[in-house]
C-alpha positions, 0 to 999 in steps of 0.5 A, spaced: 177 855 231 176 850 237 177 843 238 169 842 236 169 844 228 176 839 227 171 834 231 166 836 225 169 837 220 174 830 220 167 827 222 163 829 216 170 827 211 170 820 214 162 819 214 164 821 207 169 817 205 164 811 208 159 813 204 162 813 197 162 805 198 156 804 196 152 806 190 146 809 191 144 810 184 139 803 184 135 807 189 133 812 184 129 811 178 133 811 173 138 817 170 137 820 177 144 821 179 145 828 181 139 827 185 143 820 188 149 825 189 145 830 193 143 824 197 149 821 199 153 829 201 146 830 205 147 823 208 154 824 210 152 831 213 147 828 218 152 822 219 158 826 220 155 831 224 150 826 228 158 822 230 161 829 232 156 830 237 158 824 241 165 824 240 164 832 243 159 830 248 164 824 250 169 828 251 165 834 256 163 827 259 169 824 260 172 831 264 166 831 269 168 826 272 
């Protein structure tokens, strides 16, 4: 595996850790814990992807300069 894969994995784990402190059950209707967990999972994957892409782009741009 190359360094991009490691960056994506670490950024998804960090975003999952950061998002886990927020109680998303209040944003959903009663007894919708499964939907809240799915939302947190998708949100952490999306945020991890965005952060990972930013880090990879920053590394590649710094190599050019």
